[in-house]
C-alpha positions in Angstrom: -151.0 158.1 -120.7 -150.6 155.5 -123.4 -153.4 153.1 -124.4 -151.2 150.2 -123.3 -151.1 151.5 -119.8 -154.9 151.8 -119.5 -155.9 148.5 -121.2 -154.9 145.1 -120.0 -155.0 142.2 -122.5 -154.9 139.7 -119.7 -158.4 139.3 -118.1 -158.6 138.0 -114.6 -159.6 134.3 -114.8 -162.6 132.8 -113.0 -161.2 130.3 -110.5 -163.2 127.5 -109.0 -163.1 123.8 -108.3 -164.3 120.8 -110.3 -164.6 117.0 -110.1 -163.2 114.9 -112.9 -165.9 112.7 -114.4 -164.3 111.1 -117.4 -161.1 111.3 -119.5 -161.5 112.0 -123.3 -158.6 112.0 -125.7 -156.1 114.1 -123.8 -158.8 116.2 -122.0 -161.3 115.6 -119.3 -165.0 116.1 -118.6 -165.3 117.9 -115.3 -168.3 119.0 -113.2 -168.3 122.4 -111.6 -169.9 122.9 -108.1 -173.1 124.2 -109.8 -173.5 121.0 -111.8 -172.4 122.3 -115.2 -170.1 120.0 -117.1 -167.1 121.4 -118.9 -164.1 120.2 -120.9 -160.9 120.7 -119.0 -157.3 120.4 -120.0 -154.1 120.3 -118.0 -152.1 123.5 -117.7 -148.6 123.4 -119.3 -147.0 123.3 -115.8 -149.0 120.2 -114.8 -148.5 118.5 -118.1 -144.7 119.0 -118.0 -144.5 117.9 -114.3 -146.3 114.6 -115.2 -149.3 115.2 -112.9 -151.8 112.4 -112.9 -155.5 113.2 -112.9 -158.0 110.4 -112.4 -161.8 110.1 -112.4 -163.2 111.3 -109.1 -160.4 113.7 -108.3 -161.1 117.3 -107.2 -159.1 119.9 -109.1 -158.8 123.7 -109.2 -159.7 125.2 -112.6 -159.5 128.6 -114.4 -162.1 129.8 -116.9 -162.4 132.9 -119.0 -165.5 135.1 -118.8 -165.9 134.5 -122.6 -166.2 130.7 -122.7 -167.8 128.8 -119.9 -167.5 125.4 -121.7 -163.6 125.1 -121.4 -161.5 125.1 -118.3 -157.8 124.8 -117.5 -156.8 122.5 -114.7 -154.2 124.5 -112.6 -153.9 122.4 -109.5 -154.8 118.9 -108.2 -156.6 119.2 -104.9 -157.1 115.5 -104.1 -154.1 113.2 -104.3 -156.2 110.1 -104.5 -159.7 109.3 -105.8 -162.4 109.2 -103.1 -165.0 107.5 -105.3 
């Protein structure tokens, strides 16, 4: 068996939800359910579709096991802010 067949370069992302706290120069400060604040950016699909993310919205995020300070916003869960 080849090494490529036994080793995957794609790690399974950690998926969770977050609440947007503040926008910052193209990225967002988001709070995870455990209270940790992370920097979150829109995934390419959301950015290209023109998705709007505002303060107070709940979003689904993905993180790697190697960096718990950065998250990728993959889906908007709330369509409107619920303060």
